[in-house]
N, C-alpha and C positions, 0 to 999 in steps of 0.2 A: 762281784764284791759283796760279801755277806754283811748284813747289818745285825749287830747284837741287840737282842731285846733285853730290857731290864727285867731281872728276875727278883721277886720279893717274896719272902716267906713270912706269912702272917698266921696267927692262930685265931680261929673263929671264936669270937667272944660268946657265942651261943652254945656251941656243942664242943668246943675245944679242939676241933680237928685242925691239923696243920695244913694251911692252904698255901700252895705255891702259885703265885700270881704271875702270869706271863701275858704281856700285851694287854688285851682288853678284858681278860678274865677278872671279874669283880665279885663273884659270889662263891660261897663255900660249896664245894662239890658234894658235900655230905648232906647238909641241911638246907642249902640254898640261901643262907643268910647273906645279906649285902655287906660284906666285910669292909670294902673300901668306903662305902657310904657311912658306915659306923665310925671309921677312923676320921673321916672328914667332919662328921658331926661333933665328935669329941674335941677335935682341934679348933673348931669354930666356937663351940659352946662347952667349955671345960666343966661347967656345973652339971652337965648331963651325965658325966662319968659315974655319978652315984646311983643312977637308975639302971634297971635291967636293960639288956641290949635291945629287945624288941620295943620297949618304951622309948629308948633313945632314938630309934629309927622313926617311930611315930611322931614324936615331938619335933624332930629335925625336919621331917617332911612337911609337917604343919607350918613350921616357921618359914621354910623355904617357899611354900605355897603362898603364905601371907606376904612374904617379901616380893614375890613375883606379881601378886595382885596389886600391891602398892606401886610397884614400878609401872604396871600397865595403867593404873589410874593416873599416876603422875604424867606419864607420856600422853595419855588421852587428854588430860587437862592442858598440857602444853600445846598439843595440836589444836585444841579448841581455842585456846588463847591466841595462837598465831593466826588462825582463821578469822577470829573476831578482829584482831589487829589489822590484818590485810583488808578485811571488809570495811573497817572504819577508815583506813587510809584511802581506799578506793572511793568511799563516799566523800571524804574531804577533798580529794583531787577532783572528783566530778563536780563538786559544788563550788570550789574556789578557783580551780585552774581552768576548767572547761565552762566558763561563764557564758551565758547567752546575752546577746545585745539587747538592751532596753529600747523602748520606743518613746520618742518625745514628739508631740504634735501640738499645734495651736488649736485649742478647743473653741475659744471664743474671743472676740474683740468687740468692745462696746465703749460708748462715750458715757462716762459717769457724771461729768460736770462740765458746764460751759460758763466761764466767768469773763470779767472784763479784761483781766491780765493773762488769762490762759485757759486751758481745758485739760481735763483728766481723762485718760484712756485706760480702760480695764483690759488687761491681757491675761487670759487664762490658758495655762499649758496643761496638757494631759500627759502624764508620765506613767508608762506601764513597765513593771518589773516582772519578767517571766522566771526569775531564778528562785532557788530555795533559800537564799540568804538576802539580807537587805541590800539595796542599792543606795549608795551615798553620792550626793551631787553637791560638791562644794561651791560650784559657781555656774550660773547661767547668765549669758549676756545676749541681748537682742537689739537689733536696730529697728527704728520705726520710720516708715516712709508714708507720707500722705500725698496721694496723687502722684506717686513716683518720686517725691522730693524727700530727701533725708532730713529729719527734724530732731533726731536725738537717739540716745542709747539707754536702754533700761537694764536692770540687774536683779537677779534673784539669787540668794545665797543660802547654803546649808540646808539642803533638803535630804530626807531619808525616806525611801519608799520601801515598805514592808515586802516580804516575799509574796510572789503571785498576787500583786495588788496594783491597782490603778490609783494614782495620786494626782490631785488637781492643785496646781500652784498658781495663786493669784498675785498679780503685780499691777500696781497703778503707775502709769507713765504720765508725768506732768509736763504738758506742752506749754511753754511760756512764749508769748507772742514776741517778746523782746530777745529771744534766744536764737533767731535765725534772720536771714535776709528779709528786710522789712517788706519788700514787694511781694515775696512769696507768702509771708505770714499774713499780709493783708488779704490775700486771696483766700487763704484757709480760714481766717477769722470771718470774712464775709460769708463764706459758705456755712460756717457753724452758726453764726447769728441768724442767717436766713433759713436755717433748718434744711440745708441742702445736703444731699448724700456726698460722702467723701470715700475715696478708696484708701484703705489703710493696709499696709503691708508690714508684716512682722517677719524678720529674718534673724535667726540666732544660732547659737552653739551651746550645747550642754555638755559639761565634762562629768562623766559618770564613772564611779568606781564600784566594782562588784568583786569583793575579795581582793586578790592581787591584780585582777584584770581592770583595765581602764579603757573607756570608749569616749570618743569625741563625736557627739551626735548633732547633726544639722537639722534644723526645722524651718519651715517657711509657710506663710499663708497670706493671701490677700482677700480682704472682705470689704464689701460695700457697706458702710456704716451710716445709718440715719441718725442725726442728732435727736 
């Protein structure tokens, strides 16, 4: 089955030769002028019809070259923008979603004050944040045991640890002699008044938020404290 090719007769605008265009033939066989390109240029830019044919081709090609360059620049800028966007999204995901667990330890336990009605214990927590964004700790609670006997609970609220930093949180726990079983308190009070060492244990939990990630961190330490 034969396929008919479209046949078009055009007159070369440069030399006036009648050009019979078949298939992919686009140039004048006499002078080599790009007839089809000229017609395309005039159809796209009618104002070029006032110019001579060779100038029309030159202007058309310059405009087409500029258009292609603009397209290349726009495509390049689009690709760069996408790469930057993906890079930024990757950074955000790595910092917020893949958060590293912080570390909470009891740095020190000391007796600050001994009085008639009670004593004050200083509890110092060391909190390390290995992430690139701040770690927020809305609440820390800890239990205090003296010589293995529970005597109360302490609290620390609203802490923010900067990125790649260690933060020391100080808390004063006030032990009141009237707040526990009198026999036990009498033993503790006697030790404190007579400047005898006591074993103080701190056991607690810190709720840490790093971006959308949350951690519940346990900490514990027992120290022999001298009044």
